N, C-alpha and C positions, 0 to 999 in steps of 0.2 A: 504494500500500500504506500501511497505517497500523500504528502500534504504540501501546503505552500510555505515558502521560506520567508515571505514578507507580504504585506498587504498590496493589492493591485486594483486598479480601476480601468474601466473601458466604457466608451460612450459611442452610440450610433443613433442615426435617425432612421425611422421606419415609417413611411407614409405620414410625414410631418410630426409624428410623435417622437419625443426624445427619450431614449432609454439609457440610463447610466447604471452600470454594474460596479459594485464594490465587493471585492473578495478579500478574506482575511483568514490566516490560520488561527484556530481557537482550540483550547484544551478542555472546555466544558460548555454545557448548554447555557450556563449563567454568563460566561464570557461572550458567547454568540449573541444572546439577547441584549447584553450591554452594548455590543458593537452596533446592533440594529438601532437601538434607541439613540446612540450618539450620532449616527449618520442619517437618521430619519429626517426627511425634508417635508415639513408640514404643508408647504405651499404646493408640493407635487400632487398630481392626481392620484397616484398609487405608490406605496412603498411595499413591494412584495419581497419575500425572502424565504430562504431555506438554509438549514445547516445539517451537518452530519458529524457526530463525534463518536467514534467507535460504532456500537450498535444503536446508539440514540440518534434520532433525527426528528425534525419538525419542519413544517413549512406553513406559509400564510399567503393567501391570495389578496388580502387587503382591499376587498370590494370588487375585484375582478371576478368574472363568472367562475364558479367552483372548478378547480382542476386546471385552470388555464395559465396560472402564473407560478405559484409556490411549488407545485409538483414538478413542472418542467425544469425549474431551477434545481431542485433536488436531483432530478434525472441527469442534469448536466454535471453535477458533482460526482454522482455514481458512475456515469458513463466514462469518466476519465480516471476511474479507480482511485478517487481521492477520499480522504477522511480527515477529521479534525479541521473542517473548513466551513466557513459561513459566507453566504453570498446574498447581498441585498441588491435588488434591481428596482430602480426608481423610474417611474414613467411620468412624463409631462405630456398630457393628451394634446394632439395637434389638430383635432377636428375631424379626422377620418377614422371611422370605426374599422377595426381589423377583423372582427368575427372571431369565433372561438379558436378555429385552426390557426388563424393569423396571430392571435395572442400567444398560443402555445409555442409557435415558432419564434415569435419575437422575444418572449421572456427566456425560453430555453436556449435560443440561439445566442442572445446577448450574454447570458451567463456562461455558456460554453466557450464563446470567443474570449471572454475575460479570463477564464481559467486556463485556456490553451496558451495564452500569452504570459500568464503569471509565472514567476520563477517557482519551480517545484523541487521538493527534496524527498528522498526515500525515508520512510519511517523505519528506524532500526529498533527492533524489540530488544529490551535490555532486562537484565536481572540484577537485583541488589544482593551483594555478598558482603559478609563481615569477616575480616581476617585479622589475626593477631600474630605478632612475631617479636622476637627479642631485639634489643637495640643493636646487637652485633650483626643481625641479619637485615636490619631495616634499610640501609643504603642500597644493598643489592636488590632487595624485593621492590623498593620504590623505583629503582632504575629499570627493572624489567617491566613493571606495570606501565611506566612512561612510554615504553616501546610499543604498547598495544593501544587499542581504542578505548580501554577502560578509563573511567574517571574516578578520582578520589573525591568523595563528597563530604567525608567527615574523618577527623583524626582525633583519637583520644590517647594521650600519653599515660603510661602506668609507671610503676617503680622499676619494672624490668624491660619494658618495651613499648610497643604501639599497637593500638587497635584501629584499623581503618575500615571505613564503609566505602565499598566500590560499586559503581554502576558499570556493568559489563555487557557488551553485545552478546545476545544469547548464544551464538555459535562459538564464542570465545571463552565461555565459562569453564568448560571441562579442560581444554588445553592449558588455560591459565592456572587452574587448580593444580594440575600436574606439575607445572613449573614451580608454583609456590611450595608444594610438598617437597620437591627436590631441593629447593633453595634452603628450606628450613629443616631439611633432613627428617621430615615427617613429624617434627615437634610443634610446628605452627598450627594455629587453629583456623579453620576455614568452614564457614557455614552460611546457609541462607537464613535470613531473619525469620521466615515463617517455619523454619525447623526449630527444634529446641536447641539452643546454643549451649556451649560448654558451661558447666556449673562452676 
């Protein structure tokens, strides 16, 4: 799956109506709804939107005939295999009615064009791991972690060593665990937070 790396906007005119699409990466439905309320243009004829965050999604036609705006925007998101994305399409009515088919094409098309041009990034699934080692092993362990795509998100120093919280791409968890075991000669502690940690 992919998401956007930054917000992006796109504008086009269809039969005298102006359509403005704003797309943004989001990590929750609350963030998506906040984005819609911030960019909502009260003077516009319609502010239609959709978002998808993991398995959660919602859409809104904002007064357009049911199914002609919000759902096509959602389909544009899903059609490009995107997630954690919110799209708002604002319409300023230009005096020519588009009909239901025309509305579906206009909202869905404007959203799709916006998303196609927006910078996208691959979503890498990660796992949180907690590991502990002695001070004598710390420099070597940290040096090897720095050579991978793992991130150290927390460090706690103890009397004898360090406990680190790591965020590791899923496919690198097992290889890195093996490296850690070798570096600590099997004496270091390595566990997932949802497992029962060392007592």
